[in-house]
N, C-alpha and C positions, 0 to 999 in steps of 0.2 A: 657384591653385585656382579652379575654376569656381564660379559662383553656385549652380548646381544641386547641388553636392556635398553641401551641408547637407541638402537635401530627400532625397537618396539615402542619407544616413547611417542606420545601423540604429536609432539612438535616435529618429529622426523618422518612421520608417515607421508606416503605419496598423496598428493592432493586428490580429493574425490572428484569424480566426473561431474562437471557442471551441467545441470539438467536444463538450464535456461535456453530458450530458443534464440535469444539475441544478446548482444553485449550489455553488460551491467555498467551503469554510471553511478558512482557514488555521489550523492547529492545531500543537501541539507535544506529541504523545502517545507514550507508550512502547508499542511493539508487538513482536510476535515473528512471524517468517515460519516456516511449517512447509512444507517443500517436498520434492519428489521422492518416489519410491515407497517409500523407506526412512525418511521423516520426519526429515530433517535439519532443524535449526532455526538461525535467525540473529536476533539482536536487531536492532531497527531503530527509527527515529523516524518517526512518521507526521507529515508536514509539511502536506499538504492532504488534505481529506476531503470527499467528496460522498456522496450516496445510492448512486451507481453505481460509485465507485472511489476510489483514493487515490494520493498520491505519497509514497513512503517513501524514507528515506535509511538505507543499511546502515552499521553501525558497523565492519564488517570487509570486507575484499576477498574476496567469496565469489561464486561463480557460482550464482545461483539459477535453478532450472528447474522446469517444471510437472510435476505439479499443485502448486499453491501455495495456502496458506491464510494469511490475515493475522489474527492475534489481537490485538484491542484490549484492553490490559490492564485499564483502569479500567471500561470498559463491559461487559466480559465477552462480547464478540461475536467469532465467527470468521467471516471472509468467505472463501468459496471464490472464487478469482480467476484471471484470465488475465493474463499480462504483455503489456502493449500498447506499451511503450517502455522502453528502457534507456539511461541516461546515467550511468555509474558515477560516484559511489557510489549513484545513485538509480534507482528503478524506478517506472514507472506501472502501476497495476493496475486492471483492470475487474472489478467484483464480479459473480459469476454466481449466488451464493446466500449466505445468511447464517444463522448458527445462534446462538441464545442459550445461552451456556455457563453461565448462572446456573441452568439447569434440568438435571436428569439427562438424559443422552443414552444411548440404546441403539444397538446396531449398530456398524458399522465406524468411525464417526466419534467414538466415545466417548473415544478417546485425546486428542482436541483439548481436552476438558474437563479431563482430567488434566494436560496441558501447561499450560493456563491456570491451574489451581490451584497448580501447582508455580511458575509465573511470578509469581503474586501472593503466594506464601508462605502460602497458606491451608492 
């Protein structure tokens, strides 16, 4: 084996440029994805969280497609998101908008609050 093998090893490479716009927090939070035009849902674990996105791990083998909302169970926040990468069973999400589910919601997104209330058992 050549001496430069070690330098080329994946464990020794320089870290790749982080493309996140804000600092990542490693978390372990319960979440629920609401996706598609007919509002399918899938439970997930939120593994990383930033102001602009999240890494989620799905509990089941399901094909999630847009539009997608991520509901944070404890915080009571729904994030409208786009899927920026897929590595089953994980997804990378970029948040486009956020809604506080602790407040009454009027209009077409009010079902998100109902789903959150059902999710929390309230």
